[in-house]
C-alpha positions as CSV (number, residue, x, y, z in Angstrom):
1,X,69.6,76.1,62.5
2,X,71.7,75.3,65.6
3,X,74.8,75.2,63.4
4,X,74.4,78.9,62.5
5,X,74.2,80.1,66.1
6,X,77.5,78.5,67.1
7,X,79.7,81.5,66.5
8,X,77.2,84.1,67.9
9,X,78.0,83.2,71.5
10,X,81.7,83.9,71.0
11,X,80.9,87.1,69.2
12,X,78.6,88.3,72.0
13,X,81.2,87.4,74.6
14,X,83.9,89.3,72.7
15,X,81.7,92.4,72.7
16,X,80.5,92.1,76.3
17,X,83.8,91.5,78.1
18,X,85.5,94.8,77.2
19,X,82.3,96.7,78.2
20,X,82.2,94.9,81.6
21,X,85.9,95.5,82.2
22,X,85.4,99.2,81.3
23,X,82.6,99.5,83.9
24,X,84.7,97.8,86.5
25,X,87.7,100.1,85.8
26,X,85.5,103.2,86.0
27,X,83.9,102.0,89.2
28,X,87.2,101.2,90.9
29,X,88.6,104.6,89.7
30,X,85.6,106.4,91.1
31,X,86.1,104.8,94.5
32,X,89.8,105.6,94.4
33,X,89.2,109.2,93.6
34,X,86.5,109.5,96.3
35,X,88.9,108.1,98.9
36,X,91.7,110.4,97.8
37,X,89.3,113.4,98.1
38,X,88.3,112.4,101.7
39,X,92.0,112.1,102.6
40,X,92.7,115.5,101.0
41,X,89.9,117.1,103.0
42,X,91.2,115.4,106.2
43,X,94.7,116.6,105.5
44,X,93.4,120.2,104.9
45,X,91.6,120.2,108.2
46,X,94.6,118.9,110.1
47,X,96.9,121.4,108.4
48,X,94.6,124.3,109.1
49,X,94.5,123.4,112.8
50,X,98.3,123.3,112.9
51,X,98.6,126.6,111.1
52,X,96.0,128.2,113.4
53,X,98.2,127.1,116.4
54,X,101.1,128.9,114.6
55,X,103.1,125.7,114.1
56,X,106.1,126.2,111.7
57,X,105.2,126.1,108.0
58,X,107.3,123.1,107.4
59,X,105.3,121.1,110.0
60,X,102.0,122.2,108.4
61,X,103.2,121.1,104.9
62,X,104.7,117.8,106.3
63,X,101.4,117.0,108.0
64,X,99.3,117.7,104.9
65,X,101.6,115.7,102.6
66,X,101.8,112.9,105.2
67,X,98.0,112.4,104.9
68,X,97.6,113.3,101.2
69,X,100.8,112.5,99.4
70,X,101.7,114.5,96.4
71,X,99.6,117.5,97.4
72,X,100.4,121.1,97.0
73,X,99.9,123.2,100.2
74,X,99.1,126.9,100.4
75,X,98.3,128.7,103.6
76,X,96.5,132.0,103.8
77,X,94.6,134.3,106.2
78,X,90.9,135.0,105.5
79,X,89.9,137.7,108.0
80,X,90.3,136.1,111.5
81,X,90.6,132.6,110.0
82,X,93.8,130.7,109.0
83,X,93.0,128.7,105.8
84,X,94.9,125.9,104.1
85,X,94.3,125.0,100.4
86,X,95.4,121.6,99.1
87,X,95.6,120.5,95.5
88,X,96.5,117.0,94.3
89,X,96.2,115.0,91.2
90,X,93.3,112.5,91.0
91,X,95.7,109.6,91.0
92,X,94.0,107.5,88.4
93,X,94.7,107.1,84.7
94,X,91.7,109.0,83.6
95,X,91.5,112.6,82.3
96,X,90.2,114.1,85.6
97,X,90.8,117.6,87.0
98,X,93.0,118.0,90.1
99,X,91.3,117.5,93.4
100,X,91.0,120.4,95.8
101,X,90.2,120.9,99.4
102,X,90.2,123.9,101.7
103,X,89.8,124.1,105.4
104,X,89.9,127.0,107.8
105,X,90.5,127.2,111.5
106,X,90.2,130.0,114.1
107,X,93.3,130.7,116.1
108,X,93.1,130.7,119.8
109,X,92.4,134.1,121.3
110,X,95.5,135.9,122.5
111,X,95.9,136.2,126.3
112,X,96.0,139.7,127.6
């Protein structure tokens, strides 16, 4: 009976290893995407503050891309607020949608 079980360990190992590797790859990818989203949100906040101070558009874009490389930057006004929208690829080899972040800042009141 022991002789019949000899190949079963190898077969179980061959089935288990790819599943474990897949779980590890998905977990590492999720952490990577989460970190990228946090950086994107930080970049949007920094860019919105710069845009609200009426810094040149090139500086706003450079600051956003410096913190979140590969991001697309769009500034807009929303009432009294200056808003910056960032979009960036997820950055992992999985079919995920693009990451997005938006932040708005209130410009300083104009001195009379």
